[in-house]
C-alpha positions as CSV (number, residue, x, y, z in Angstrom):
1,M,51.6,154.5,-48.0
2,T,51.4,152.6,-51.2
3,Q,55.2,152.3,-51.5
4,L,55.1,150.6,-48.1
5,V,52.9,147.7,-49.4
6,G,54.9,147.5,-52.6
7,A,58.2,147.2,-50.6
8,G,56.6,144.5,-48.4
9,Y,55.7,142.4,-51.4
10,S,59.2,142.5,-52.6
11,V,60.4,141.1,-49.4
12,S,58.1,138.2,-48.5
13,T,54.4,137.2,-48.0
14,G,54.6,137.8,-44.4
15,V,56.0,141.3,-44.7
16,S,53.4,142.2,-47.3
17,D,50.7,141.2,-45.0
18,L,52.1,143.2,-42.2
19,S,52.6,146.2,-44.4
20,T,49.1,146.0,-45.7
21,F,47.8,145.9,-42.0
22,V,50.0,149.0,-41.1
23,K,48.6,150.8,-44.1
24,L,44.9,150.0,-43.2
25,L,45.7,150.9,-39.5
26,G,47.0,154.4,-40.5
27,V,44.0,155.0,-42.9
28,A,41.6,153.8,-40.0
29,M,43.3,156.3,-37.5
30,L,42.6,159.2,-39.8
31,V,38.9,159.5,-38.8
32,P,39.5,159.6,-35.0
33,I,42.2,162.1,-35.4
34,V,40.3,164.3,-37.6
35,L,37.2,164.2,-35.1
36,V,39.5,165.2,-32.1
37,I,41.1,168.0,-34.0
38,G,37.5,169.3,-34.9
39,V,36.4,169.1,-31.2
40,V,39.6,170.9,-30.0
41,I,39.1,173.7,-32.7
42,R,35.5,174.0,-31.8
43,R,36.2,174.3,-28.0
44,S,38.9,176.8,-28.6
45,N,36.7,179.0,-30.8
46,R,33.5,178.8,-28.6
47,G,34.0,182.2,-26.9
48,V,35.4,184.0,-30.0
49,G,33.1,186.5,-31.4
50,K,30.4,186.8,-28.6
51,G,29.6,190.2,-27.4
52,T,31.5,192.1,-30.2
53,C,28.4,193.0,-32.2
54,E,25.8,195.3,-30.7
């Protein structure tokens, strides 16, 4: 991601602003993606292990 911003600065100011926005957007999307993956894994493991120990 850092290379994206560096390449943007070498082109022009407008491109550097856009590349910075894209970088920040990608970083901001990490939290919702990780939360969704966690919920999916938790739901898929919900019934695993129940009733096996007596």
